[in-house]
C-alpha angles and dihedrals in degrees: 000000000000121000114205127181110225099169132357089266099034135069130180117222108201122198129185086265119026132339145241134212133227118208122194129208103181102293096345120089136197126199119211107204123344111230128236130320109302095031096106097085095042089051090051090049091050091051089052092048088055090059100262136098125243088248089064086071102088100179144015112211113199117206093200143340103265114128096241088062104037102032096097097036100094091040093053094042089055090053097043109025089235120161113245118218133186138159114278093242093057095036096092090057094046089051090051094238090134137347117274120245114269119242120266096241126201117222094260091050097057097081089049090052093048092048092050093048091050090059096049124089113254123257135043118295118263109258118240118254089242135007131201113214120224134203135195112287097020113147116219128208100252142067094036092296111341111204127213113227116193108220110173122190106079086054128347091251100041114141139187123210116219125194103198092183090061103026090238122142128188108201103181110206096327086096128025138175122240119232089267090055097255112142113237137173111274120267134219093047137166092222120009095189090053090048092054090052089051091053088056089055091051091049090056091060090074096223120180095203125038121191115197131202090237129026137011118329124237109244100188137027093012095156093061091045092053091047090057090061095061 
């Protein structure tokens, strides 16, 4: 796992498939997504290497239920005591009550899907011991008033997390960056048209920084970049 400082308060945690983000408010930390199965201990080690303890991470906010984002959540929560949060529509899948619906892949996406699955550990993620359900418009206790934005399309319960006080937006897999760094609409979706409408909602937030579930973030002018994808 690579640990990359993006801003003084923000680090990117990059896994072989997908990535997570660590936000700092003084001595209190928040994790956005949690990587694949097996990521819990590496995340804890990264937190320690940054001069904190795992117990400084108060919450893990999951942008959606896919295994490359939730796989390490229960593992890390067991190590840290962090609260795990997800949108109410994706919560049954995070809790392991039933399998989540597979993406409706287009022909060109199928090799991407197969390649990603081949790099993920087998088996369903371990469900967290407890899960807090989120809804659109909820305000969370970090980042000066982080706001939950429901953005269905990639999954029914996909969310973004927007920090208006800092101009920072976490998009989950609704937006990604191609290998050359070009931002693109997310792939492997349940409903692509719905996803494109959700990107329009994100563009209207006027974020300066956008952090994607896959690929390099945009560190300036993110709102205009997102608007160009509509």
